N, C-alpha and C positions, 0 to 999 in steps of 0.2 A: 460340369466342372467350372469352377469360378473363373479361371483364366479365359477359357474360350468364350464364356458369356460376356466377360468384361471387355475383351477385344471386340466383340460384336457391338457392344454399346459404343465404344469409341470410334469404330469404323462408321457406324450409322449415325451416332449421336451428333457428329459435327456437321451433318447435313439433314435435310428434311427426311423424316421417316416415311417409308413406303406405305405402310398400312395406316388406316384412319385411327386405330386404337393407339398405336405408338405415336402418331403425330400429336395426339392429345397430351402426351406426357413429355414431348420434346420441349426443351427450353427455347429453341430457336424462334418459333413464331411469337413468343411472348417477349423475348429480349430484343429481337430484331437483328441478332447475329448468332452464329453458332458458338457454343462454348469453345474457348481457346483462341478465338479470333481477336477479342478485345476484352477489357474488363467491364464489369456490369455495375451500373449505379444501383444504390441500395433500393430505390423505389421500384426498379425493375425486378430485383431479387424478391421483394415483397409481392409483386405482381405474380411472379412464377410460383412462389410457395403457396400463395392464396389460390391460384389456379389449380395446383395439384391437390389441395384440400377439397376442391370442388370435384375434380376428376375422380379422386379416390374418396368417395363419400364416407367410407368407414374410418378414414384417418381423421385426426383432430388437430386443429390449429389454434393455438392460444397466444394472444398478445400478453406477455407477462410483465411488460414495463415499457417505458420510453426513455430515450437518451436525453441528455441535457439540451441537445438541439432539436428535440421533438420527434426523432425517428422511432418507429416502433421496434420493440424487441420481441422476437417471435420464437415459439417452440412448436415444432411439428411432431406429433406423436403418431408413429407408424407401426402397424403390425397386421397380422392376418385378419380377415373379417371375423373369424371366430374369437380371436383374442380381443379384438376391439369391442365386440359385443359384450364382452365380460370384463372390460377394462377396469371398472371401479372395484370389482371384486378382486382382481389381480393386484391392484394397487393397495387395497386394504390388507390383503395377505402379505404383501411385501413390507408394509409398514409394521405388521406384527413381528416380522423378522428383526426390524430395527428396535422397536419399543419393548418387545418381550423376549427376543432371542428365539422365537418359535418358527420353525419352518412348516408352512402350511401343506407342503407336498405338491403344490402346483409346479409344473415343469418349465415355466416361462421365465427366461432371464431378461433383465433390464439392462440396456446398453444406451449410454448417453454420449452423443457426439457433439463437441463444441468447436466452432470454426471462427477464425479471424478475430481473436481477442486483441491481436496486434493489427491495426488497420492496414498497414502497408504490406502485410503478409497475405496479399489479396488473392492468391491462388486458392486459399482455403475456402472462401465462400463459393468460388467457381466450382470447386470439387464437391461442395455440399450439394449444389444443384445437380451435378452429375450423379451423385450418390442417390438423391431422391428419385431421379429418373430410373436408375437401375433397380431400386427397391420396388418401384411400381411395375417394372416390366421383367427384365432378364433375371433379376435376383429376388423376385418376390418370395421365393421359397425360403429365403433366409429369415423371413418374419414368422414362420410357423412356430418357432420356439423362442422368439425374441420380441420384446417391445423396444423399439428404437425411439428415443427422445432426441430430436435434433435441434440444436440452436445454430441456424445457418450463418448468423453474423452477430457475434457478441459485441462488436465495437463498430456500429454503423457510422458514427461521426468520424472516427479516424479513417475508416475505409473510404468513405466518400471524399475525404480530403485528399487521399492518395489517388483515387480514380479520377478526380477532377484534374489533378496534376498530369496523370497519364493522358487523359483526353487532350489536354492543352499541349503537351510536349510531343505527341506522336503525329506521324504522317500516315499516309495510306499503307505503308509497309514498315515493319519494325526495323530499326537500325541496331544491329548487333554489336556495334563498337561500344565497349564499356565506357568510353568517354562521352558518348552522346548525351544530349540533354535529357532524354527520357530515362536515363539511368542515374540521374543526379537530382534527387528530391530536394526541394528547398526546405529551409527551416520552417516549422519544427518537425516536418515529416509526418507521415500518416500513422506511425506506430501507436501513439497514445490516444486517449479519448479527448473529449472537448477540453478538459482542464489539464491536458498533457500528462496524465497519470498512466503509468504502466499497469494496466489492469490485471496482468498476469502475476503481479505481486500483491494483489489486494483482496484475494478471496477470503482469507481469514479476518481481515480488518474491516472490510466492507465500508470504506470511506466514500466510495463513488456510487452514484445512484444506479448506474448500470450493474455494478457488482451486487448491490443490495437486492435488486430485482432478480438477478441471475441466481444468487445463492438461495433465495426463497423458493424460486422455481425448482431448482435442483433438489432441495430438501423435500419437495412435494412428492418426488418420484423415488429418491434414494436407490440409484442404479447399482448393479454389481460391477459394471465396467464403465469407465469414463475415459474418453480420448480427447485431448486438447490438441488441435491441429495448428501447426506453426510453419514458419519458414526460417531458414538460416542463410548463411553466406552463399553466394552463387557458386563457389567452387566446392561446396560440401556435398558429399553423397547423402542419400536419404538416411535419416535416423529413426529407429523405432526401438521399443523396449526389448530386452531388459535394460534398466537404467544403470547409470554409473554409481559407484560408492561416492560419498557416504549415503547410507540409508538411515533414517531415524530408527531408533531401537524398537519403536512400537510397531513398525511394519512387520507383518507376520511372515513366517516361512511359506505359508500358502500364497500370500501376495507376491512374494519373490518367485515362487515356482510358477504361478499362473502367468506372470509376465513372460516367463520363458516359453510357455505353451503358445501364447498369442504371438510372441516374436517369431517362433519357429514356423507358425502358419504363414505369417507375413513373408518370412524368408523363402518359403516354398514357392510362392508366386513370383517374388522378385527374381529368384534364381531361374525360373523357367524362361524369363525373357532377358536375363543377363543384366538386370538393373543393379547398380551399385548401392550399397547401404552399409551402415555400421550400427553396432549396439554396444552397451556397457561403457560408453565414454561420454564425457562432458556433462551430460544432463543427469544430475543426482536427485535424490529423494529425501532432502533434509529440511530445507526451509518450508514452513507449513502453509504458505499462502499462494502456492502455484496451482495451476489447473490440473496437475497430476497429484501433488501431495495432499491438498485439501480433501479431495475425494478419498484418497488412501486412508486418511485418519477417520473416515466414516465407513470403513470396511470395504470400499470398492477396490477394484484393480485400476488405479489411476495411471495414465500414461500420456506422455508427450510424443507426438510424431512431428518430425522436422523435415521438410522438403527444402533442398537447396534453391535459393532464389531471392526471397525477401524483396525489399523495396527497390533494390538495384536492378533486378532482373527484367522488369518491364514485360513486354510481350515475347522478347527473345534477346539473348545476350550470348556473346562468345565467352566461354570460360577460359581459365588459365591454360588448360591443355588443348585448346582449339576446338572444343566441342561447342555446338550451339544448343543452349538450354532454352527450350520453348515453353510457352505457357501451356500448350496442349499436353506436353510431356509431364509437366508438374501436376496438372489436373489428374492425369492418368495415375500417377504414383499415389496421390492422396486418396483418390477414389478406390484404388485397389486395396490399400491398407485398411481403409474404413470397412469395406465389404468383407475383407478377410477377417477383421476383428469380430464382426458380427457372426461370421461363420464359426470362428473359433469359440466364441462365447456360447453359441448353441451346442457345439460339440461337447463342451465342458459344463453345460448348464447344471446338471445334477450336483456335481462337486462344488461349483460356484455358489449355488443356493445354500447348500449345506454349510460351507465355510463362512458365508456371509452371516447366516444365523448364529453360528458358533462365535463369530467375532463379537456380535452384539450381546450374546448371552454372557460372554466373559465381561463385557462392559458392566453388566448388572451384578455379576456374582463375584468376579475376581479382578479387581481394577488393574489396568495396565500400569506399568511404571512402578515406582518405589513408594508412592504416597497414597494414603487412605482418603485424602481430601485436603482442603485448604481453608484456612481461617484468615479473614480480613477484619481486623478490629473496627468496631463502629466509631472509634475515635479518629479514624482517617477523615480527611476532608470529604464532605458529602459529594462534592463534584467529582472527585476521583472514584469514589464508590459508584457513582452514576455511570461514569465511563465504563467501568468494569461490568456492571450488570447489563448495560445496553449491549455490550459486545457478547456477553454470555447469551443473552436473549437471541441475538442475531444468529448465533451458532447452535441454537437449540439446547443449550446447557442449563440444567436446573440448579437452583441454589435456594437457600432459606435463611432463616434467622434463628440464632441460638435461643432456646427457650429458658435456659438456666446457665448459671456459671459452672465451670468445670475446669479440670486440669488436663493437660496433654503434653505430648512431646512432638516437636517439629523442627524443620529446617528454617532458619531465619534468612530471608532473602537478602538482608543487609550485609551479611558476611558469610553466608552459606555454612553456618555452624549449627549443630543440633543443640536445642535447649528446651527447657521446660516452658510451656506456653499456658498462660492464664486466659481462658476463654470466658468472656463476659456475656451475660444476657444481652441480646440485641446485636451481637457480632454477626457478620456475614459468614455463612458456612456453605461450602461447596463440596458435597460428598462425591467421592469418586465412583461410587456405585450408582451408575445411572446410564441411560441409553447412549449418551454422547461422552462417555468416560474417556475414550481414546483421544478425542479432540481436546477435551479439558486438560488431560495430562500433557499433551504437546504444548498447548498455549501457555500453560503454567510451568513448563519444564525449567527448573532453576538454572541448569547449566547443561545443555544438551551434549550427549556423548558423540564425538566425531570418530567414525571409523576411518576417515581419511580427511586430512586437512585441506586437500584440493577440492574446495566446494565452490558452488556457483553463486552463493549469496551470503547474507549475514548468518552468523553462527549462534545467535542468541536473540530472544524476542520475548521473554517472559513478561506477562502483562503487569506484574507488580513493578518492574523496572520502567516499562513504557508509560505507566500512569503514576509513578512515584508513590506507591502504596507500601505501608507497613503490612507485611503478610507472612504467613507461615505455611510451609508444605508439611503436612502432618504425617507422622509415622504411627501414631496411636489412633484408636477408634474415634470416629466422629460423633459429636453430641447430637441429641435430638433437635429437630428444628420445626418451625411452623413457617407460614408464608412470609416472605420478605415484603415489608411495606415501609418504604422510606417516608419520613415525615414530610408532609406538605408545608410549604412556607407561604404564608399570606400576611405580609407585614401590615401592621396598623400604624399609621402615621398621623392619627388624629391628635388634636390638642386645642387648647384655648388660644385663639388668635393665630396669626401667622407664625410659622417657625422661623427661628433665626437661620437655621441651616439643616441640611440632611447629610448623613455620612453613610457611604456605601463601603462595604468591605468584602473582598473576595481574594482567594489565593491562586486561582487557576484561570485559564483562558476562557472558561465557561462564562465568566463575568464580563469579558471584553465586549461582546455584542451590546450589553447594556450601556457601557461607556460610549461605544461607537454611536449608538442611537442618540444619546444625549448630546454629544458633540455636534452631530449633524443637525439636530433640532435647534442649535444655537445656544445651548446651555453652557454657561461658563463654569467650568469645574476646576478644582484644585486637588493636588496630591499631597498627602501627608508624608514628610520626609523624616520626621522623628515621631516615635509613638506618642499618642495623646491619651489621657485618661479623663473620662467624663462620668462622674457619679458611679465610680466603681467598675466601669467598663473600659477596657483598653482597646484602642484602635491602632493597629501596627502601621509601620511604614507601608506605603502603597494604598492605604485607604483613600477613597475619593470623597471630597467635601464639596457640597453645593450650597453656597451661601445665598441669602436673599439679595444681598447687595450684588449688583451686576446681573441679576436675573429677575429684576422687578417685573418686567412685562410677562414673564412666563410663570411667576410665582403663584398666582391663584390656582393653577392647575398642576402645580409641581407635585404635590402629594399624590394625587391620582395617577399622574404619569409614572412616578417612581414605583408606586404599588403595583401598577399594571406591568411594568417592565421587569420587576424583580420577583413577581409571584412565581413560585415553583421553579426558580433557578437554583439548582442544588449548590450549596456552598456560599450563597449570596446572602448577606445581611444588610439591612438598611434601617437607620434609626433617625429619629427627630431630635434636634438639639435646640434648646431654648435660649442659649447664650453663646457668644463667641469666646467667652472665658472658660478655660478648661481647668480640671483639677491639677493635672501635671502635663508637662510637654508644652509645645508651642500653641499659643492661642490661635484662633482661626484666621486672624489677620496677619499672622507672623510670616516672616520670610520662608520658614520651613513648612508652610502650607502653601505650596507654590502653584501658581496658575498654569493651566494646561491650554494649549491651543488645539484647534481642530485642524490637524495637519493636512496640507495639500501634498499628496503622495504620488511620486512617479516610480515605476518599476521598469528597469531596463530589460529589453527582450532582443532577440535577433541572433545572428550567426555566431556571435561571441559568447552566447549564454547557453547554459545547459537548459534544454527545454523542460526536463524533469524539475529542476530547481525553480524555474520561472513558474511552472504549473503549481508547485506547492504554495508559492506566494500568492498567485492569482486566485487559487481555490480558497485560500484563507480569507482574502479580502472579500471575494464575491459571495461565497457560500457560508462561511463561518461567521464573519463579522458583519457582512452586508455594509461595508464601508467603501466609498469610492477610491479607486486608484486609476492612474493613467499609465498604460503600457506604452513605452517609448522605444522605438527601434534604433538602438545604438546610442552610445554616449555622445557621439558627434552631432546628434540631432536634438540634444537636450537643451531646452530653454531653462536654465538653472534658476533664474529669478522667479519662475512660475511655480516653484515647489519649495516646500519646507523640508521634506524628507525624500531622499532618493534611495531606493533599494537596489543593490547590485546582487542579483542571484549568482549562484555558483557559475563560474565561467572562465574564459580565457581572453582577458581584455588586453588590447594593444592601445595604449594611450601615449601620445607624444607630449613633449614638454609644455606646449601651449595649452593643451587640454588639461593637463594636470595643474597648471597654474590657475586656470579658470575655475576648476573644481575647488582648489585650495582657497581661492578668494571667496567663493560662495560659502564654504564652510566657515571661514572667519567671520562672515557677516551673519552667521546664525544658522546656516544649513546643517542638516544632520544626514550623514552618509552611512547607510547600513550595509555592510559587506558580509556576504554569506559564503562560507567555505573558501574555495580557491580564489574568490573575488578579493579576499583579504590580501592577496599578493600585491595588489595595487598600493597598499600602504607601506610596503617594505622600503625602508630607507627614506621615505618621504613623509609619512604620516605616523611616525612613532613606532612602526612595527619592524621587527628584525627576525631573521632565522636563528640568530645566535645572541646569547647574552653579552658576550664580549669576545675579544680575540682569543683568549684561552679556551673558551667554550667552542669556538669555531675550529680551532686547531685540534681539540680533543675529538670532536665529531668527525673531522676529516680523517684523523688517524684511524678511527673505528671503521670508516668506509673503506679506507685503503687496506686495512687488515682483512675485511670481508672479501674485497676484490682479489686479494692474494690467495685467500683460502679457496675461492671459487675457481681460480685460474685453471687448475688441473682436475676440477670435478668432472665426472663422467657426463657426457652429453645427456644421457637418460635422466640425470638428476636436475636438469635445468629448471623445470617447473617447480620442483620441490625446493630448490635453492631460492627461487623467486618468492615463494610463499613465506619464507622467513623474513622478508622485508615488507610484508603486506599485512593489513588488518581488514579482512573481508567484512567484519561487523562484530564488534565486541562492546561490552558495557564497562565503562570506567566510572569511578566515583570522583567527581570534580568538586574541589573545595571552593565555596562561594563566599564573597563579601556581601552578606545579606543587607548591609547598610546602603549599598549603591542602588539607585533606581532601576538599573538593568536587572537586578535580582529580586525586586520586590515580589512578594508572594512565596518566595522560597525560604528554606532554612539555610543552614550552613553547608549542605551537601546536595548534590544532584547526580542522578545516574544518567550518564550521557552515552548515546550510541555513536561509536566511532567507526567509520567505514573506510579509513585510509590511515597511512602512517604519516601524513603531512603534519608538520609541526611548526609552531612559531614560539619565539622566546617570550618570557614575561616582559611586559612593557616597562621600560626604564623610566619614562616620564608619562605616566598615564594611570589608569585605574585597572588593576588586575582583578576583574570581577569573578572569573572562574578559571582555576588553574589546576594543573597536575603538578605534584611535587616530585621529589627524587624517588627512584626505585618503585615505580608504579607497576601494577599488574592489573589486568582486567578483573572485575568482579565476576563476570560471566562471559563465556564465549572464547573463541580462539584469536590469538594475536601472534604473528610471527615474532620470534625472539628478537630479531634485529630491529624490527619496527617498534616493538614495545620498548626496547632500550632507548630509541631515539625520542620517545615521548616524554622522557623525564624532564621535569621543570619546563613544561610547555603551557601555552595559553589556549584556553578554550573560548573564553569570552573576555573582552576588554573594551575600554573606551579611551580614546585619545582626544583630549580637549584642544581645540584650535580656535583662538579668539572667542567669539560667542557661540561657536558651533562645535560639533563633535564628529569623530569617526568612530563608529560602533562596529566592533569586530565580533561576529558570531562564527568562529572557526568550525565548531561542531554543528552538525545539521539538526537544528531544533525543530524543524518541520518535517522530519524524515517520513516520507510516504503518508503524511497526515495522520499516522497512527501513533507516533511517539508523542502522545498528547501532553506529557508533563513538560516537554520542552517549549510548548507553544507560547507560554507567557513571557519567555525571554524576548521573543519576536514582538509580542504585543507591547511590552515595556519599551522596546527600541523604537516603536512607531509612536506610541501615545504618551510616554513619559519622558521622551528625550528632550523636550523643551524645558524640563525641570532638572536636567542633569547638571 
């Protein structure tokens, strides 16, 4: 019986085993402490997992990647000796289920267990080690019909950040007082990875190196069951599936049913010892980039398991009801649910394997959702098509090139209306009849259907919006295709004698690293502020000009440098100019071909700053642009004269009058302050920003709020959460009107699809540049927005610039760096950094 064996494991496992065979599998000699006594550094976890791969020679250990800080990412493959001897055949048979929808008939189910994606949910990796020990000893029988793939620590960098804090803050005995130091993590906390990203929101987008390695490793095995182990607040009972509504419509009846089977088995063991738990609440299956939903859309039974504790719990903490929540108890719960899940998967293996094959057979024969496939015209910017094809590749989704022109019918993402679509030879075609059709349909879902508006995350994410693509979701048959082969770009900049200048043109952030490299090399660059025409070619606003004048020392190698930097950068063009006189527009020496500086950039970090927002900025500078920035802890420590640009990530800043006066003086002398999200609040009433257009607007909105409050006064208590959602925007896409003549909007047209994740609003600037705005009577293009929050957004500011003396305050109220995957917004941020000297 699973419970009796598990209790034996915990009674014996926290001390030395009596027999030599069990002692070989105990973590205690390797770690130097029994599980549950303290937290384990990652290097010791690696030592134990490596030791177990030696002790159990038929098991396999694979290092599938490394973290940003250089720690190994490990996968341990565990099964019976007979299964492991036949592992490659079993894997090949399983991949036939995915790629052909054919069930080979072998009876072995694949279970994938992932631990510690959030670093400060540190009990997870401790439970992983306990589970490994159990599967080697007391619960080895569970491996007769299962191959278990275990990732014992998805986020080693975040985990070690947390464990280091625990080691520093703890004494010989845990202090259970919730106010104790050991229960108060310092900023930024251990939850995120090195770049402070929440990797449980990244599986579909794969922006982080850990996620890229993890998803590739997952797709190598394609399990029927995936569990993502987490922690939640210290006062919460244990959570396991079935999940809460909303479910995405592609989740099948069997996936719903099987969650119930597995949950019932978990409940059986929790009931036997009186452990508290809950199901069907809080944790939904809608957003596609979680550790439960991403596997779901590949046919698996994806589940989140949540133990109460998280970063606050430490080794032991007193809960609100006076109970003491210990690390050992938390380990026991996660170990028990993991073993119970393997047991349940084995009991239901035949049905699981049959349904898994059927899921993928439908992918190939009868596409999920309402669309036969997707058309992306080749007239889109090549950089944006590159973003799309790269993500499709990362998710194993096939695509091709239209071999001939044809007609069809499809939904236009621009307005979600059905229309006739002219397909041209060379257009990108994504046919829904393929092995990963379900994932494709979810990632391209134009407007996901919500069964319940109380959801945990954003409600829309379609790639055409995230990448700014013209695209169509087709309801007619898809055309024939051949292999997609984007045109390679290798510019030729040769000519007789030295060139007068070179001009670079790009519409997206994919070109920013080229500019960043040039500026760091000391190249003096200029930006075109009015379109110029040279010999029939027009270069729009935002084109970058490099003249021989001011770059004399670098000029002999300039052509080779530019050719090397721009080769095979999608969407980037570079041309040689023989004269400073143009056919039309400003000549190259004119005021409207304005010089750019190589800005010295500081980014504020610390307790007043959202770690996620700081991480998005930090990642962009370090990994995307490879351009230096200085992270400064707090506004009060800033040496303003040392920087040209200061970025305020989203945060909750408290600035006194003297500080504000100092910032204002710096701006007037030419400084550029870039405020993101709620950091814009610093500009209210001081730097041109206001919540309201005028007194009448303020009174009208106050009356609306008063009316809502009166309406809610006698609402039933049970309706509180639903009333609250009416004033919230969990994540919806709006069409923002742009002033494309302003440097902040260079590279864009007159419209931009913005992802809004709150109902926060600012009025249009009275004395400034309203670069991106919503007008009256706005509605989201896609996604859910509470009716009250949506009404408040009318006539609001998304992007604006307030001029002060020789400097500027740049407001990016909408998150243009959202999770690093909303790539079409990134150039706003690049323009704010690199073009602000020309505003």
